[in-house]
C-alpha positions in Angstrom: 0.0 0.2 0.1 1.1 3.5 -1.0 -0.5 6.3 1.1 0.1 9.9 0.8 -0.9 11.7 3.9 -0.9 15.4 2.0 -3.4 14.1 -0.4 -5.0 11.2 1.3 -4.8 9.1 -1.4 -4.0 5.4 -1.1 -2.9 2.8 -3.8 -3.6 -0.8 -2.6 -2.4 -3.9 -4.8 -2.9 -7.6 -4.7 -5.6 -9.4 -2.9 -7.4 -6.1 -1.6 -10.3 -6.5 0.7 -12.3 -3.1 1.4 -15.1 -3.5 3.9 -17.9 -1.3 4.9 -20.5 -2.5 7.5 -22.5 -4.1 5.1 -20.4 -5.0 2.0 -17.2 -6.2 1.0 -15.3 -5.2 -2.2 -12.5 -7.3 -3.3 -10.1 -6.9 -6.1 -6.2 -6.6 -7.2 -6.3 -2.5 -7.9 -7.6 -0.3 -5.5 -7.2 3.5 -5.4 -8.9 5.3 -2.6 -9.4 9.0 -2.4 -9.8 9.8 1.4 -10.6 13.4 0.5 -13.7 12.6 -1.3 -14.2 9.2 0.0 -14.3 7.2 -3.0 -12.7 3.4 -3.7 -11.9 3.0 -7.4 -11.1 -0.2 -9.2 -10.0 -0.8 -12.4 -9.1 -4.4 -13.4 -11.7 -6.6 -12.1 -13.7 -6.2 -9.1 -16.5 -7.7 -6.9 -19.2 -6.3 -4.3 -20.8 -8.6 -2.1 -23.7 -8.1 0.3 -26.0 -10.1 2.1 -28.1 -10.8 -1.0 -26.1 -9.8 -4.1 -22.9 -10.2 -6.1 -21.8 -7.6 -8.3 -18.9 -8.1 -10.7 -17.1 -5.6 -13.2 -14.0 -4.7 -14.8 -14.2 -1.3 -13.4 -16.0 0.3 -10.7 -16.3 3.1 -7.8 -17.6 2.9 -4.4 -18.9 6.1 -2.5 -18.6 5.4 1.1 -20.6 8.4 2.1 -23.8 7.7 0.0 -23.2 3.8 -0.3 -23.6 4.2 -4.1 -21.5 1.9 -6.0 -21.1 2.5 -10.0 -20.0 -0.3 -12.1 -18.7 -0.1 -15.8 -17.4 -2.8 -18.3 -18.9 -6.1 -18.3 -21.1 -5.9 -15.4 -22.8 -8.9 -14.0 -25.1 -8.9 -11.2 -26.1 -12.3 -9.6 -29.2 -12.2 -7.1 -31.3 -14.8 -5.8 -34.3 -13.9 -8.2 -32.0 -12.5 -11.2 -29.1 -12.3 -13.3 -28.3 -9.2 -14.8 -25.4 -8.3 -17.5 -25.0 -4.9 -18.1 -22.6 -2.2 -19.6 -22.8 0.2 -16.9 -24.9 0.2 -13.6 -25.5 1.9 -10.0 -26.2 -0.1 -6.9 -27.4 1.4 -3.6 -25.9 -1.0 -0.9 -28.2 0.5 1.7 -31.8 -0.1 -0.3 -30.0 -2.8 -2.6 -31.4 -1.1 -5.8 -30.3 -1.5 -9.1 -30.3 1.3 -11.4 -29.5 0.5 -15.2 -27.3 3.1 -17.1 -26.7 1.5 -20.0 -27.4 -1.7 -22.5 -28.5 -4.4 -20.0 -29.9 -7.9 -20.4 -31.9 -9.2 -17.4 -32.7 -13.3 -16.9 -35.1 -14.5 -14.0 -34.1 -17.6 -12.3 
């Protein structure tokens, strides 16, 4: 981990696990902006909560608003459905998915 205390910016690599009380984000490449409370991953990551698993090539997690933004090859696996999308937003508090790009949804 590399951390700059002046800019409050951290770069964490290899087997990264970021935990918020209700979610776990795993990736191998995480940058975290402490000034704006945003975690960024850019080489595949997975977010899990009590109901859903979301995978994508790129993503942002806003720790203050509990919103995750997923981009590129997004997959949502829930008990009721499977979603494949280009871009979507996920509220980790309400567990609501907002579709923002081309998407296919399949019921289970």
